[in-house]
C-alpha positions in Angstrom: 0.0 0.0 0.0 1.9 3.0 -1.2 1.1 5.8 1.1 1.5 8.6 -1.5 -1.9 9.9 -0.5 -2.7 11.8 2.7 -2.0 10.4 6.1 -4.1 11.8 8.9 -3.8 11.4 12.6 -6.9 11.3 14.8 -6.5 10.6 18.5 -4.3 7.5 18.8 -5.0 6.4 15.2 -3.4 7.1 11.9 -5.5 7.0 8.7 -4.1 6.4 5.3 -5.5 5.8 1.8 -3.9 4.9 -1.5 -6.9 6.3 -3.4 -7.7 2.9 -4.9 -11.2 1.5 -5.2 -11.6 -2.2 -4.6 -14.1 -4.6 -3.1 -14.4 -5.1 0.7 -12.2 -8.2 0.9 -9.4 -6.7 -1.2 -9.6 -3.4 0.9 -9.4 -5.4 4.1 -6.5 -7.5 2.8 -4.5 -4.6 1.6 -4.8 -2.9 5.1 -3.9 -6.0 6.9 -0.9 -6.6 4.7 0.6 -3.4 5.9 -0.2 -4.0 9.6 -3.5 -2.1 9.8 -7.2 -2.7 9.3 -10.0 -1.0 7.5 -10.9 2.3 9.1 -13.8 2.1 11.5 -14.9 5.2 13.5 -15.3 4.7 17.2 -16.5 8.3 17.8 -17.5 11.5 16.0 -14.0 12.8 15.8 -12.8 9.6 14.0 -15.9 9.7 11.8 -15.1 13.2 10.7 -11.4 12.4 10.0 -12.5 9.4 7.8 -15.1 11.7 6.1 -12.3 14.1 5.3 -10.4 11.4 3.4 -13.7 10.3 1.6 -14.3 14.0 0.6 -10.7 14.4 -0.5 -11.0 11.6 -3.0 -14.8 12.2 -3.6 -15.4 8.5 -3.3 -17.5 6.4 -0.9 -15.4 4.2 1.3 -15.9 0.8 3.0 -15.7 0.9 6.8 -14.3 -1.9 9.0 -17.8 -2.9 10.0 -19.8 -6.0 8.9 -23.1 -7.6 9.5 -22.5 -10.9 11.4 -24.4 -13.9 10.1 -24.9 -15.3 13.6 -26.4 -12.2 15.2 -27.6 -10.2 12.2 -26.0 -7.2 13.9 -23.4 -4.8 12.5 -20.1 -5.1 14.5 -16.6 -4.0 14.0 -14.6 -6.6 11.9 -12.9 -7.7 15.1 -16.3 -8.8 16.4 -16.7 -6.0 18.9 -20.2 -4.3 19.1 -20.5 -0.8 17.6 -20.1 1.8 20.3 -20.8 4.6 17.8 -22.8 4.8 14.6 -23.7 7.5 12.1 -26.3 5.8 9.8 -27.8 7.8 7.0 -31.6 8.4 7.4 -33.5 5.1 6.9 -30.3 3.0 7.1 -29.4 0.3 7.6 -32.3 -0.9 5.4 -30.5 -4.2 5.0 -32.2 -6.0 2.2 -30.5 -9.2 3.5 -27.6 -9.1 1.0 -26.0 -5.8 2.3 -23.5 -7.0 4.8 -20.8 -4.3 4.5 -20.9 -0.6 5.4 -19.9 2.3 3.2 -19.4 5.9 4.2 -21.0 8.7 2.1 -19.2 12.0 1.4 -21.3 13.6 4.1 -19.9 11.2 6.7 -23.1 9.1 7.1 -23.2 5.3 6.7 -25.1 3.0 4.4 -25.2 -0.8 4.4 -24.0 -2.1 1.1 -23.1 -5.3 -0.8 -19.4 -6.3 -0.2 -18.6 -6.7 -3.9 -18.8 -3.0 -4.9 -15.7 -1.0 -5.6 -15.1 1.6 -2.8 -12.2 3.6 -1.6 -9.7 1.9 0.7 -8.9 3.7 4.0 -6.8 1.9 6.5 -6.2 2.7 10.2 -3.1 2.0 12.2 
């Protein structure tokens, strides 16, 4: 993951994007290969920092949040429950197949299929 894009610090986290659009699995893999994970906001400050990257590239981005088959709940990809959320109005509308979460350019979230091409933003 060439970090020729912007790197942002928010709290104890660093956020980085390579500006590439890939599916959820590829985005997660590319973050993990460099020792990070997909960015997932734990509070409003982190959500805003991720939104700034989304706005910079003007591309929706996958977040490190997934719907778990067992519970049907959205959790962080490490399995921890969400302690913060910023769903867009009427979301998640979860038509069953939307197991991933993307961030819109306004910082709100939408549940989305995992095979779409979205911006990769990693956190470290």
